[in-house]
VOGU-3710 file (C-alpha; in Angstrom, 3 decimals, decimal comma):
1> mssmittsaw> 11,908/-13,367/11,228  9,093/-15,647/10,089  7,114/-13,738/7,443  6,244/-10,138/6,640  5,067/-8,019/3,710  6,914/-4,721/3,458  5,300/-3,203/0,348  2,455/-3,818/-2,117  0,940/-2,444/-5,318  -2,170/-3,002/-7,459
11> vrrgvaaqfp> -2,216/-3,745/-11,183  -5,319/-2,504/-12,959  -7,610/-4,835/-14,850  -7,003/-5,874/-18,426  -3,242/-5,280/-18,685  -1,978/-8,737/-17,682  -1,601/-11,390/-20,387  -4,560/-13,734/-20,282  -2,208/-16,719/-20,556  1,215/-15,856/-19,078
21> tkyeideeem> 4,265/-17,500/-20,663  6,138/-20,281/-18,904  9,830/-19,416/-18,803  12,113/-21,894/-20,588  15,891/-21,957/-20,297  17,728/-21,747/-23,640  21,384/-22,553/-24,410  22,475/-18,943/-23,871  20,842/-18,913/-20,444  22,438/-22,238/-19,556
31> grisklarmq> 25,822/-20,796/-20,517  25,228/-17,819/-18,288  24,223/-20,049/-15,384  27,352/-22,175/-15,919  29,594/-19,093/-15,813  27,966/-17,870/-12,618  28,293/-21,340/-11,105  32,009/-21,446/-12,004  32,531/-18,041/-10,390  30,756/-19,201/-7,227
41> ledaqgelas> 32,813/-22,414/-7,244  36,054/-20,453/-7,486  34,974/-18,309/-4,546  34,037/-21,417/-2,553  37,368/-23,092/-3,357  39,221/-19,999/-2,179  37,280/-19,983/1,082  37,909/-23,726/1,501  41,651/-23,263/1,015  41,664/-20,561/3,671
51> akegkedaes> 39,701/-22,803/6,011  42,179/-25,698/5,490  45,097/-23,479/6,374  43,365/-22,509/9,590  42,627/-26,144/10,357  46,252/-27,186/9,860  47,354/-24,501/12,285  44,829/-25,682/14,835  45,944/-29,320/14,478  49,580/-28,511/15,240
61> mdeddkegdq> 48,957/-29,378/18,869  51,666/-30,267/21,402  52,912/-33,850/21,077  52,792/-34,356/24,841  49,021/-33,640/24,824  48,504/-36,316/22,172  50,281/-38,958/24,272  48,202/-38,017/27,273  45,037/-38,846/25,315  46,322/-42,189/23,955
71> damdedkaek> 44,999/-44,341/26,833  41,498/-42,973/26,443  41,627/-43,665/22,696  42,684/-47,277/23,282  39,714/-47,842/25,583  37,337/-46,424/22,946  38,794/-48,753/20,279  38,276/-51,792/22,473  34,650/-50,864/23,128  33,987/-50,226/19,416
81> ssrkdddddd> 35,561/-53,578/18,476  33,237/-55,389/20,871  30,192/-53,637/19,394  31,344/-54,450/15,850  31,447/-58,188/16,583  27,831/-58,057/17,773  26,770/-56,096/14,689  28,505/-58,554/12,320  26,391/-61,423/13,677  23,186/-59,466/13,037
91> lkeydldhyd> 24,185/-58,560/9,449  25,303/-62,020/8,253  21,853/-62,897/6,945  21,991/-59,985/4,455  25,201/-61,254/2,755  26,519/-57,741/2,319  29,869/-59,032/1,099  28,206/-59,825/-2,256  25,731/-56,981/-2,442  27,287/-55,566/-5,629
101> sdevdedgek> 27,578/-58,875/-7,538  25,647/-59,051/-10,814  22,471/-61,128/-10,782  21,563/-63,394/-13,696  18,139/-63,676/-15,352  16,444/-66,831/-16,731  18,367/-66,598/-20,030  21,707/-66,315/-18,241  21,981/-62,547/-18,968  23,394/-60,258/-16,289
111> itmfgnvksl> 20,913/-57,864/-14,704  22,414/-54,415/-14,198  21,264/-51,571/-11,948  18,958/-50,501/-14,787  17,432/-53,958/-15,110  17,617/-55,885/-18,377  18,846/-53,416/-21,021  16,940/-55,385/-23,676  13,733/-53,857/-22,316  14,912/-50,215/-22,675
121> ayhqpneedp> 13,179/-48,095/-25,327  15,442/-46,120/-27,656  14,514/-42,913/-29,499  16,058/-41,369/-32,569  17,834/-38,009/-32,017  14,901/-35,955/-33,379  12,181/-38,195/-31,993  10,158/-37,021/-28,968  10,472/-39,117/-25,838  6,926/-39,699/-24,522
131> ylvmpeeeed> 8,256/-39,682/-20,958  9,636/-36,156/-21,396  6,739/-34,626/-23,325  3,733/-33,413/-21,343  0,400/-34,763/-22,679  -1,844/-32,171/-24,317  -4,536/-32,598/-21,646  -2,045/-31,706/-18,884  -0,724/-28,738/-20,894  -4,284/-27,408/-21,297
141> eereelqilp> -4,976/-27,918/-17,591  -1,778/-26,080/-16,583  -2,546/-23,290/-19,058  -6,007/-22,883/-17,576  -4,581/-22,697/-14,048  -2,320/-19,801/-15,124  -5,153/-17,927/-16,859  -5,820/-14,337/-15,780  -9,193/-12,919/-16,823  -9,683/-9,320/-18,013
151> tdnliltgkv> -11,909/-8,788/-14,940  -9,099/-9,795/-12,545  -6,771/-7,444/-10,715  -3,224/-8,349/-9,774  -1,817/-7,438/-6,371  1,962/-7,401/-6,019  3,634/-7,803/-2,644  7,246/-7,671/-1,502  7,617/-10,421/1,062  10,269/-11,817/3,389
161> edevahlevy> 9,697/-15,356/4,622  12,234/-17,266/6,708  14,886/-14,769/5,610  14,133/-15,395/1,911  12,916/-12,383/-0,095  10,516/-12,665/-2,989  7,858/-10,882/-5,026  4,423/-12,501/-4,822  1,902/-11,973/-7,629  -1,698/-12,420/-6,417
171> vyedqadnly> -4,814/-12,664/-8,567  -7,872/-10,949/-7,098  -11,263/-12,054/-8,444  -13,674/-9,504/-7,013  -16,954/-11,138/-7,967  -15,831/-14,548/-6,717  -14,358/-13,179/-3,452  -11,173/-15,008/-4,370  -7,544/-14,062/-3,701  -4,656/-16,415/-4,445
181> vhhdvmlpai> -0,930/-16,409/-5,291  -0,465/-16,850/-9,040  3,351/-17,056/-9,017  6,336/-15,579/-7,249  9,841/-14,312/-8,022  12,999/-14,639/-5,931  14,593/-11,307/-4,959  18,188/-10,559/-3,892  17,316/-8,685/-0,686  14,459/-7,358/1,464
191> plclewldmp> 12,012/-5,530/-0,869  11,243/-1,937/0,142  9,161/-0,516/-2,737  7,287/-1,583/-5,878  6,165/0,398/-8,922  4,065/-1,053/-11,730  5,204/-0,148/-15,275  3,296/-0,329/-18,557  6,525/0,436/-20,421  8,308/-2,660/-21,838
201> vgknteertt> 11,842/-2,667/-20,445  14,886/-4,796/-21,210  15,434/-7,857/-23,344  13,018/-9,168/-25,993  10,762/-6,082/-25,873  11,770/-4,360/-29,128  8,430/-4,977/-30,874  6,213/-4,256/-27,860  4,582/-0,895/-27,103  2,852/-1,828/-23,847
211> gnfvavgtme> 3,644/-4,289/-21,126  3,031/-5,551/-17,613  6,228/-4,986/-15,650  7,235/-4,104/-12,103  10,245/-2,216/-10,777  11,496/-3,472/-7,407  13,646/-1,531/-4,950  15,382/-3,489/-2,188  17,994/-3,180/0,528  20,487/-3,560/-2,324
221> sdieiwdldi> 21,368/-0,531/-4,445  20,173/-1,904/-7,798  16,606/-1,738/-9,145  15,299/-4,918/-10,756  12,580/-4,871/-13,433  10,545/-8,043/-13,935  8,074/-9,052/-16,646  4,877/-10,065/-14,819  3,609/-11,966/-17,879  6,382/-14,559/-17,566
231> vdcmypnail> 6,098/-17,281/-14,927  9,107/-19,000/-13,300  11,567/-16,491/-14,720  15,062/-16,744/-13,211  16,434/-13,306/-14,031  14,977/-9,782/-14,257  14,390/-8,245/-17,667  16,625/-5,326/-16,732  18,723/-4,030/-13,846  19,031/-0,299/-13,209
241> gqggaedens> 22,257/0,428/-11,390  25,802/-0,811/-11,200  24,713/-4,442/-11,512  23,166/-3,663/-14,895  26,394/-2,123/-16,147  28,521/-5,138/-15,288  28,928/-8,024/-17,709  29,280/-11,659/-16,708  33,084/-11,523/-16,758  33,419/-8,450/-14,564
251> kskkkkkksk> 34,061/-10,338/-11,344  36,983/-8,095/-10,527  34,894/-4,968/-11,132  32,349/-6,155/-8,592  34,891/-5,705/-5,814  35,514/-2,106/-6,871  31,985/-0,762/-6,533  31,801/2,902/-5,667  30,718/3,473/-2,096  30,143/7,210/-2,435
261> andeyhvdsv> 27,048/8,779/-3,976  27,524/9,483/-7,677  25,584/10,488/-10,800  25,410/7,012/-12,365  23,675/4,711/-9,887  22,621/4,330/-6,273  25,073/3,023/-3,686  22,577/2,277/-0,900  19,048/0,890/-0,392  16,311/2,028/-2,804
271> lalaanrqhr> 13,447/3,351/-0,647  10,959/4,712/-3,218  10,057/4,468/-6,923  7,733/6,627/-9,042  6,880/6,032/-12,705  6,010/9,074/-14,824  2,650/8,285/-16,447  2,935/11,070/-19,057  6,532/10,295/-20,054  6,400/6,509/-19,824
281> nllasasadc> 10,126/5,989/-20,261  10,980/7,912/-17,072  11,285/6,279/-13,653  12,372/8,193/-10,546  14,044/6,457/-7,616  14,954/7,612/-4,096  17,668/6,112/-1,959  19,268/5,959/1,449  22,330/7,465/-0,265  20,396/10,798/-0,086
291> tiklwdlnts> 20,029/11,105/-3,881  17,170/10,961/-6,378  17,870/9,323/-9,727  15,930/9,735/-12,981  16,164/6,639/-15,197  15,534/6,382/-18,945  13,824/3,013/-19,364  14,658/2,969/-23,084  18,352/2,666/-22,268  18,207/1,452/-18,628
301> kcaksyshht> 20,660/4,251/-17,806  20,550/7,062/-15,255  19,692/10,293/-17,071  19,966/12,690/-14,116  20,887/12,643/-10,445  19,638/15,119/-7,819  20,743/15,971/-4,290  17,763/17,839/-2,850  18,080/16,346/0,633  20,676/15,834/3,361
311> dkvcsldwhp> 19,316/12,507/4,658  17,644/9,372/3,295  15,002/10,106/0,621  12,034/7,839/1,349  9,075/8,937/-0,804  8,385/10,284/-4,316  5,331/11,345/-6,331  5,009/12,929/-9,787  2,603/15,837/-10,200  -0,623/14,568/-11,827
321> kestillsgs> -0,745/17,433/-14,377  2,663/19,125/-14,498  4,522/16,021/-15,621  8,039/17,314/-14,862  7,364/18,295/-11,227  8,502/15,705/-8,674  7,621/15,742/-4,974  10,129/14,146/-2,595  10,198/13,534/1,160  13,179/12,767/3,364
331> ydrtvvaadm> 14,335/11,828/6,842  15,815/15,337/6,953  12,213/16,370/7,770  11,707/18,346/4,573  9,573/18,002/1,447  10,778/19,367/-1,916  8,812/20,093/-5,088  11,223/20,516/-8,004  11,059/20,743/-11,778  13,325/17,977/-13,037
341> rapdtkarws> 14,244/20,128/-16,055  15,542/22,905/-13,775  16,462/21,231/-10,472  17,794/24,455/-8,985  14,240/25,824/-9,059  12,575/24,138/-6,137  10,302/24,811/-3,181  10,864/23,330/0,270  8,586/22,736/3,266  9,488/21,307/6,668
351> vdadveavrw> 7,611/19,129/9,165  8,273/18,185/12,782  9,414/14,572/12,257  10,962/12,277/9,661  8,803/12,067/6,522  7,130/8,723/5,794  5,114/9,478/2,643  4,332/12,345/0,233  1,394/12,381/-2,189  -0,160/14,902/-4,548
361> dphdsnffyv> -3,941/15,185/-4,269  -5,164/13,615/-7,542  -8,460/15,529/-7,267  -6,863/18,964/-6,769  -3,210/19,110/-7,749  -2,654/22,443/-5,973  -2,385/20,425/-2,759  -0,229/17,613/-1,440  -0,145/15,419/1,677  2,734/14,523/3,976
371> ttdggmvyrf> 2,738/11,800/6,655  5,405/11,484/9,334  7,066/9,150/11,766  5,380/11,114/14,552  1,892/9,961/13,486  0,935/13,230/11,755  -0,802/13,928/8,428  -0,354/17,378/6,824  -2,068/18,984/3,851  -0,073/21,748/2,127
381> dvrnipatpa> -0,952/24,239/-0,616  1,851/24,198/-3,215  1,056/27,820/-4,054  1,921/28,861/-0,499  5,722/28,547/-0,627  7,414/29,585/2,641  10,329/32,028/2,634  12,212/29,463/4,726  11,231/25,842/5,454  10,813/26,722/9,152
391> eskpvwslqa> 7,919/29,038/8,195  5,908/26,238/6,565  2,187/26,428/7,299  -0,084/23,522/6,363  -3,721/23,997/5,373  -4,460/21,591/8,231  -2,675/18,979/10,312  -3,998/15,813/11,932  -2,633/13,544/14,654  -3,786/10,378/12,892
401> hdtsvssfdi> -1,896/7,818/15,004  0,212/7,675/18,142  3,057/6,000/16,248  4,443/6,249/12,706  1,994/6,675/9,787  3,765/3,936/7,857  1,272/3,787/4,965  -1,031/6,265/3,271  -3,281/6,421/0,217  -5,909/8,613/-1,444
411> nptipgylvt> -8,982/7,090/-3,055  -8,657/7,604/-6,834  -12,377/8,223/-7,472  -13,798/9,728/-4,241  -12,374/13,174/-3,359  -11,474/13,596/0,296  -11,374/9,871/1,078  -8,063/8,892/2,730  -6,591/5,859/4,464  -3,750/5,712/6,970
421> gstdkqvklw> -1,994/2,671/8,368  0,391/2,578/11,289  2,842/0,512/13,260  0,183/0,648/16,001  -1,511/-2,112/13,900  -4,518/0,091/13,055  -6,005/1,118/9,709  -8,083/4,311/9,729  -10,386/5,717/7,049  -10,824/9,503/6,911
431> svqddkpslv> -13,088/12,057/5,291  -11,360/15,403/4,684  -14,090/17,099/2,664  -14,081/20,919/2,904  -10,708/20,727/4,682  -12,312/19,298/7,809  -10,647/15,952/8,540  -12,809/13,508/10,467  -12,395/9,841/11,352  -14,862/7,552/9,567
441> vsrkpevgki> -13,819/4,144/10,892  -10,851/2,477/12,583  -9,974/-1,195/12,353  -7,267/-3,441/13,695  -6,956/-6,131/11,014  -5,007/-9,315/11,678  -1,948/-8,363/9,641  0,324/-7,099/12,423  2,040/-3,741/12,087  0,670/-2,038/8,974
451> fstnfapdad> 3,220/-1,424/6,220  0,956/-1,060/3,180  -2,574/0,229/2,462  -3,624/0,733/-1,171  -6,968/1,475/-2,841  -7,681/-0,432/-6,065  -6,980/1,639/-9,221  -10,131/0,734/-11,194  -13,166/2,991/-10,751  -15,731/0,231/-10,190
461> vsfrlaiags> -13,653/-1,403/-7,419  -11,943/1,684/-5,992  -13,474/1,064/-2,557  -11,409/-2,160/-2,302  -8,482/-1,656/0,061  -5,445/-3,981/0,131  -3,844/-4,171/3,582  -0,564/-5,929/4,440  1,966/-5,938/7,241  4,312/-7,739/9,566
471> kgvvqiwdts> 2,348/-11,019/9,683  3,018/-11,653/5,992  -0,622/-11,836/4,840  -2,757/-9,725/2,494  -6,325/-8,721/3,212  -8,838/-7,059/0,892  -11,444/-4,915/2,626  -14,417/-3,804/0,545  -14,861/-0,537/2,418  -18,045/0,260/0,471
481> tnaavrrtfv> -19,794/-2,407/2,559  -18,896/-0,722/5,856  -21,882/1,060/7,428  -19,903/4,134/8,537  -18,315/4,549/5,087  -21,701/4,246/3,395  -23,228/6,912/5,644  -20,288/9,289/5,147  -19,962/9,119/1,366  -23,535/8,379/0,216
491> srvpslagev> -24,053/12,038/-0,739  -21,198/11,722/-3,240  -21,893/8,103/-4,232  -25,695/7,528/-4,252  -25,253/3,799/-4,856  -24,069/3,487/-1,237  -27,608/4,015/0,072  -28,953/1,199/2,248  -27,380/-1,460/4,436  -25,316/-4,418/3,198
501> qertigldpd> -23,271/-7,141/4,861  -19,634/-6,122/5,316  -17,253/-7,959/3,012  -13,605/-8,842/3,548  -11,321/-11,364/1,860  -8,424/-13,040/3,610  -9,556/-12,060/7,102  -10,027/-14,510/9,946  -13,838/-14,738/10,356  -13,379/-15,139/14,127
511> rdesdddggv> -11,361/-11,927/14,504  -12,352/-9,324/17,100  -13,974/-6,464/15,165  -13,659/-2,876/16,324  -16,636/-0,548/16,505  -17,431/1,771/13,607  -16,853/4,795/15,830  -13,118/4,135/15,784  -13,022/2,889/19,355  -9,956/0,665/19,021
521> datavegqgr> -7,312/1,260/21,678  -3,952/2,030/20,078  -1,288/-0,532/20,882  1,930/1,394/21,433  4,915/-0,240/19,736  8,159/0,793/21,346  11,628/0,729/19,850  10,657/1,385/16,254  14,045/1,604/14,540  14,123/3,847/11,488
531> dgwesmeed> 17,054/2,021/9,957  16,731/-1,497/11,382  14,229/-3,745/9,632  14,470/-6,203/12,491  12,258/-3,814/14,460  9,390/-4,770/12,128  9,203/-8,300/13,469  6,211/-9,278/15,533  6,743/-9,013/19,275
//
C-alpha cells in the first residue's frame, strides 16, 4: 500500500482561526507521555524476556554437532587473524590507541569534547538563552505561513501512506487556484469517515461556544475528536468510546475490552458519522458492530444505542428539517428512517445490493437517495412507506455505474444536481430535474478508484467538487467551467451563460480528458472486497 485517501470533508469559509495555535507540551503532558512510555517499555521487556527464553531453548544444541563444526571455526579464525594484521598496518598512521587522550591548548589547559569550557556562555535560571529563543522575525514568518484567510476553505482528508494513517488539513484558495497541505495529524488506524463539528468538544473548551473540530472514525472502535485550530497536536481533544473511559493507569482494563456489542461504545470499526446541526451536541455514529450510537458531545458519553440493522451500518444522515429523524443504511440491504426519541417507530425500505450511501434531499426533504454496491442510485419518497421492505418502490432508479457507487453527493445550492463516484475510477455529474435523471458529463480523473466526491458547502463556490481516491491525491474540479454543466444548468443559474476555459486544481495538465458526452469506457475492477481494505490498492 503506497498512498490512498479513503474519506474527505469540506470546512466552510470563515470558521477556521486566522492564526492557528502551535501546540506546546506542558509538564502535565510530559508526565502523561512518560507514563505511556513506561507502559510500552514494560510490554517490550516482557516480550524480550519471552524471546530470550526461546533463544536459550534453541541454543541447547547437541554437543556432538558443536564439535563437528569446530574445524570450520578454526579455519575462519586463522583467516580473520591474517586480515587483522593487514588492517593494523593501514591504521597505524591514525594512532587510534590514543584517540581519547586529552589535548592541551596554548595555555596548557585540557581541551574536552566541548572545547575550552572557558568559552561557554552561562545563563541565569530565569534568563532566556538566545540559542533557544526564536527571533521575532522568524516567529512572524512562521505565523504568516500558518495564516488561514476568511476567504479560504479547508478540505480534510483521511489518508493512508506507507501504512501510516493520518488526517491531512488542506487550505483551498479559490481565487488563487491554490491547494496545499496546512498541517496533518497522526491517526491510530485507517480512517473511514470524517465529520466536521462546530461544537467545542473536550479539554480547554469551557469558555468557547463555537469551534472548528473534526470527528474521525477509523478501523478502531473509538472516535477521535481533534481541534483543527491547533497545529502539531499530539493527542485528540476527546475520545468517544472505551478508550475515552479509560484512565492512564488502566492498563489491565485494556485487556478486558468487551468484544460484544453493547450500549456504551462501539466494539468494531466506525463506518459513518453524522452531526446534528440543530442539536449541536449530538453526534450519531454507525459501526461494523451493527449498532448506531448517539453521543452527547457535552459529556463525551453515549446517550443511546440502536440496533436497527442485522449487518454493518455504513451510512447516516439527519433529516434537514425534522431534527430527530435519522436515516441509516446497512450491508443488510435495508434503509431505516427512525425517530431517535422513539426508536421503535421506524420505516424500512430494501434495495437489491449492499447499501453504500444514504442522503436526504436538502431541497425537498420528503425524498432521500440510496446508492449501492451494485452501481445503482435510488430516489425514495419517505411518505410512501412499504408494508414490508420487499415491497419498496423507488420514485426512480438509475444504473449509474457498472461497479460500486462508492461516493455520492448532492449540490447544496442547485436542486437536482448530483455527483457519483465509483471504483470504476469514473466521476459522473447528473441532472435529475423533474424526476428524469440524465447524465451531464463523465470524467476519469487521475485519482484512481474514487472513494470521495464532495461539493463545497459555500454558496458562491458550490460548483467546486473535491475528488479523492486510491492514488492518495486530491483534485478540485470547478464544474461551473465545464461546457456541458453550463448548458444544463444555465436556466437555473443565469450566470453560467457563455463559454469559459475549464478549470481544475491538482490535475495533471497532460491527462487524457474524456468527452463531455460521457463517453469514457468503464474500467471493470474485479475482486472488490467489502470487508478487506487491501482491495482498494491500485492494481
